[in-house]
C-alpha positions in Angstrom: -33.2 -42.0 52.3 -36.6 -40.4 52.1 -35.3 -39.4 48.4 -34.1 -42.6 47.3 -37.1 -44.4 48.0 -39.2 -41.5 46.6 -36.7 -41.8 42.9 -37.2 -45.4 43.1 -40.8 -45.5 43.4 -40.6 -42.9 40.5 -38.9 -45.4 38.3 -41.2 -48.2 39.1 -43.9 -46.5 38.4 -42.6 -45.4 35.2 -41.6 -48.9 34.1 -44.8 -50.5 35.1 -47.1 -47.9 33.6 -45.3 -47.8 30.2 -45.6 -52.2 30.3 -49.2 -51.5 31.4 -50.1 -49.5 28.3 -47.6 -52.0 26.0 -49.5 -55.1 27.1 -51.9 -55.3 24.5 -49.5 -54.3 21.6 -48.0 -56.8 19.3 -44.7 -56.9 17.4 -46.0 -55.8 14.4 -48.0 -53.0 16.0 -44.3 -51.5 17.4 -42.8 -51.9 14.1 -45.3 -49.8 12.8 -45.1 -47.2 15.3 -41.2 -46.7 15.0 -41.7 -46.4 11.0 -44.3 -43.5 11.7 -41.8 -41.0 12.0 -40.8 -41.8 8.1 -44.3 -42.1 6.6 -45.2 -38.4 5.4 -42.0 -38.2 3.2 -42.0 -40.9 0.5 -38.5 -40.8 -0.2 -37.3 -41.1 3.2 -39.6 -43.9 3.4 -38.0 -45.6 0.4 -34.9 -45.0 1.8 -36.0 -46.5 4.8 -37.1 -49.4 3.7 -34.1 -50.2 1.6 -32.0 -49.8 4.6 -34.2 -52.2 7.1 -36.1 -54.4 4.4 -39.4 -53.4 6.3 -42.4 -51.8 4.6 -43.2 -48.3 5.6 -47.0 -47.4 5.1 -46.4 -43.9 3.6 -49.3 -41.4 3.2 -49.8 -41.0 -0.8 -49.3 -37.8 -2.0 -52.0 -36.6 -4.6 -52.4 -34.1 -6.7 -54.1 -30.8 -5.2 -57.6 -30.3 -5.8 -59.0 -27.7 -8.4 -60.3 -24.8 -6.4 -64.1 -24.7 -6.4 -65.7 -22.2 -8.3 -65.4 -18.8 -6.7 -62.7 -20.2 -4.0 -59.9 -18.5 -6.1 -57.2 -16.4 -4.5 -58.3 -13.7 -2.5 -56.8 -10.4 -3.7 -56.7 -7.5 -0.9 
């Protein structure tokens, strides 16, 4: 009986903690957070956009910066 009460208290505490953490989030914030795993790969982000119709704020991949003078490859 004690284990049942303890397990119930744990589930209720988890539910209340998640609710408290999410109470100030808007629907837009939650949608954006659900798409974050796809944001680092532009090709996957494009496929997710086509499948869901939601815009994924993908990370822009830029050209690598040229090395600064004196910062080339180190040969050992």
